[in-house]
C-alpha distance (Angstrom), angle and dihedral (degrees) to the residues before:
residue distance angle dihedral
X1 . . .
X2 3.78 . .
X3 3.77 115.4 .
X4 3.81 95.4 -119.3
X5 3.82 89.6 53.2
X6 3.76 89.2 51.4
X7 3.83 90.3 52.0
X8 3.76 91.9 46.9
X9 3.77 90.2 50.6
X10 3.77 91.3 46.1
X11 3.79 91.0 48.7
X12 3.79 89.8 51.1
X13 3.76 90.2 46.6
X14 3.83 91.1 47.8
X15 3.79 90.6 49.7
X16 3.76 90.5 51.2
X17 3.78 90.8 45.9
X18 3.84 91.6 52.0
X19 3.76 89.8 48.4
X20 3.77 89.6 52.0
X21 3.78 91.9 48.0
X22 3.81 94.2 46.2
X23 3.78 96.0 41.1
X24 3.85 96.1 88.8
X25 3.80 90.2 48.5
X26 3.81 91.7 49.8
X27 3.79 90.3 48.2
X28 3.80 90.9 49.9
X29 3.80 90.2 49.1
X30 3.79 91.3 47.6
X31 3.80 91.3 48.0
X32 3.80 91.3 47.8
X33 3.79 90.2 45.8
X34 3.82 90.1 48.2
X35 3.82 91.4 48.8
X36 3.81 91.5 48.2
X37 3.79 90.2 46.8
X38 3.79 90.6 50.6
X39 3.81 91.5 48.7
X40 3.80 90.4 48.8
X41 3.81 90.7 47.5
X42 3.83 90.4 51.8
X43 3.81 91.2 48.9
X44 3.79 90.7 49.6
X45 3.80 90.6 49.0
X46 3.83 91.0 51.4
X47 3.80 90.8 48.6
X48 3.80 90.9 49.1
X49 3.81 89.5 51.9
X50 3.81 91.0 49.9
X51 3.81 91.0 49.5
X52 3.81 90.9 50.3
X53 3.80 90.8 49.6
X54 3.81 91.1 49.4
X55 3.80 91.1 48.7
X56 3.81 90.6 51.1
X57 3.79 90.8 48.3
X58 3.81 90.1 48.2
X59 3.81 90.4 51.3
X60 3.80 89.7 50.3
X61 3.81 91.5 53.0
X62 3.80 90.8 47.3
X63 3.82 90.7 52.6
X64 3.81 90.7 47.0
X65 3.81 90.6 50.6
X66 3.80 95.3 44.9
X67 3.81 95.5 44.4
X68 3.80 98.6 42.2
X69 3.81 112.3 129.4
X70 3.82 89.4 -137.3
X71 3.77 123.0 75.0
X72 3.77 112.8 -105.7
X73 3.79 132.1 -170.3
X74 3.79 140.3 171.2
X75 3.78 123.1 -152.4
X76 3.79 129.5 -162.0
X77 3.81 123.6 -132.6
X78 3.82 91.3 -80.4
X79 3.81 93.8 52.7
X80 3.79 92.9 -104.5
X81 3.77 118.4 144.2
X82 3.78 113.5 -108.8
X83 3.83 98.8 166.4
X84 3.78 138.3 16.7
X85 3.78 129.9 169.6
X86 3.81 130.6 -131.8
X87 3.81 93.5 -95.0
X88 3.82 90.7 56.3
X89 3.80 90.5 50.8
X90 3.82 93.8 44.9
X91 3.82 93.9 47.2
X92 3.80 93.2 51.1
X93 3.81 99.4 32.8
X94 3.80 98.1 -124.2
X95 3.79 133.7 130.1
X96 3.79 117.8 -123.8
X97 3.82 93.4 -112.2
X98 3.83 90.2 55.9
X99 3.81 91.1 57.0
X100 3.81 111.8 34.9
X101 3.80 111.9 95.9
X102 3.80 95.3 17.0
X103 3.78 122.8 114.2
X104 3.80 115.4 -101.9
X105 3.82 88.4 -127.0
X106 3.85 88.3 66.5
X107 3.81 87.6 72.5
X108 3.81 95.9 48.8
X109 3.79 131.4 83.6
X110 3.81 114.8 -108.1
X111 3.83 96.8 -93.1
X112 3.79 92.9 47.6
X113 3.79 90.9 43.7
X114 3.81 90.9 56.0
X115 3.82 90.5 45.5
X116 3.81 90.4 51.6
X117 3.81 94.0 48.0
X118 3.80 91.2 50.9
X119 3.81 96.0 44.3
X120 3.82 105.3 36.1
X121 3.84 91.0 83.2
X122 3.81 88.0 53.9
X123 3.82 91.0 53.4
X124 3.78 89.2 52.2
X125 3.79 92.1 51.8
X126 3.83 98.5 39.4
X127 3.80 95.2 41.9
X128 3.80 101.2 -137.7
X129 3.79 145.3 36.0
X130 3.78 132.1 -167.2
X131 3.78 130.7 -163.0
X132 3.79 98.8 3.6
X133 3.80 109.5 161.2
X134 3.80 125.9 -143.5
X135 3.79 135.0 173.9
X136 3.80 105.6 -128.8
X137 3.78 124.0 -163.7
X138 3.78 116.3 -136.7
X139 3.78 121.3 -143.6
X140 3.83 89.9 -101.3
X141 3.84 90.3 55.0
X142 3.79 96.1 -105.6
X143 3.81 115.0 136.2
X144 3.77 123.7 -134.1
X145 3.78 129.7 -173.6
X146 3.79 113.8 -128.6
X147 3.76 134.6 -177.6
X148 3.77 116.5 -143.4
X149 3.78 130.4 -154.0
X150 3.76 116.6 -176.0
X151 3.75 147.1 166.1
X152 3.76 133.1 -168.8
X153 3.75 130.5 -126.8
X154 3.79 122.9 -144.2
X155 3.78 128.8 -157.7
X156 3.81 122.7 -120.4
X157 3.82 90.3 -82.7
X158 3.81 92.1 54.1
X159 3.80 94.8 -106.7
X160 3.79 120.7 140.3
X161 3.79 111.4 -90.6
X162 3.83 107.7 169.6
X163 3.79 145.6 -45.5
X164 3.78 128.4 -103.2
X165 3.80 108.8 -152.6
X166 3.79 134.2 176.0
X167 3.80 117.0 -159.1
X168 3.78 124.1 -162.3
X169 3.79 124.4 -167.7
X170 3.81 106.9 -128.2
X171 3.80 96.9 169.7
X172 3.82 96.0 111.8
X173 3.79 94.8 43.8
X174 3.82 90.6 51.7
X175 3.79 90.7 48.1
X176 3.82 89.9 51.5
X177 3.80 91.1 48.3
X178 3.81 90.4 51.3
X179 3.81 91.3 48.2
X180 3.83 91.5 50.4
X181 3.79 91.6 49.0
X182 3.80 89.8 50.3
X183 3.82 91.2 51.6
X184 3.80 91.6 49.9
X185 3.82 92.0 55.5
């Protein structure tokens, strides 16, 4: 046998021998890699399930907010409306695009507007208000008396983020109270 054939054969034999020697290590690495991949896949699956659950919960809160029978609004740090629900829009006769970005005082009569401008900074510093009354002006010009309860939300640094306010129309109840007082006189 020629020498170069012998070397070629030996090289092939050596290659096969190294493959045989390394085979258990490769299998161990593949098994470890497969186990790690399976663990990672399971973690990803759990995370995906958590994300789906959070999205469903978020949708539920959105439906609760939108379908609440009470008017709801959120204001930014300047008193501009960033969110309102359907009840707010229905009670005042506006469309969402006519409201978002406008200052809450734009929807109040002049006395209430001044009261809001003076007291909104206090709400931001105190953190909550209850039973504050405002005269709101509906789109058709009619005035309604509302009572407002609100809280603020702060970001992780403690800075003002937005308000969460519930508004209730108390016009009819005040009219009934006035009528009863008149009858008692």
